[in-house]
N, C-alpha and C positions, 0 to 999 in steps of 0.2 A: 165478136162481141154483142152481147143483148140490152138492150135501153129499159129503163126505168124511168118512169115519168111520175113525180111526187110534186104536186105544188106547182107545176109548172116547171120546173126546174129537171131535168134529162141527166140522168146518172148511168154511168157507161160499169157494167158489169159483168163478168168474163160468165159465155153459156154454160151454163148445169153449175151455178154458184148460188149457194142459199145467199136471202138478200139481206139479211138481220143487219149484219155489221154496218152496212150503206145505208141503210134507211135509220138507223139509231143516230149515224152522225148527220143525217138530214134531219132530226127532231121527233120521230118517233118515238113516243116511250118503249123501251124494251128493259120487259120485269126479270122475268126468270132464266127467256132465251129458253125454255126447255117446252114451251106448248103447257101450263100447265097454268100461267095466272090470269091468261086474254089479255093482258095490258097492251098488247103489241094487234091488235084485232084491227086491219085495212080493210076499206073496201076497194074490190078491183074496177074500176070504170069501163078500161078495155082491154084485151086482150088475154082472157080469163086463158083460153088452150096453151099459153104459154108459161106457164105456170106449172109444175108439179101437182099427180092428183093430192085431193084432201087427204091427210095422213090419220092416224089413230087419234091424235090429241087433239084435232081439231074435232075431229065428228066428236068425241068429248065432249070439247065446249060448245058443243051445239052448232057450230061454225054450215053454214047452209047458204046458197044462191049464191052473192056476190061477195060474202064476209070470208076472211081468211087469217090465220093467224101471222103477222108477219114474219115471225122469227123460225117458222116451220115451210117458208116457201121458198123452191127452187128455182130459179129464172132460166128455164131452159134455153129459148134462144128469141129472138125478134123484141116485140115494142109492147110493153104491157103499162100501162096508167092507172095510177094508185090514189086514193085517199085515205086520211086515219082521223 
């Protein structure tokens, strides 16, 4: 199990799973879930290397640095801290 830390709340997520449903339940606004609206932009505070690589949808919306789309992130393993 991987650990996602959002606003000091630890959320257990199976390794290799998309975080979309988990962060939506924790309060992150999710619009389209397809990576085209940008509503679910998150900032990765720690553990960026535990996420999947940027995909085309994120690149198209200009995500760079520590910015990601929550609906597109797969948490591979380990512990990652985010904010929105």
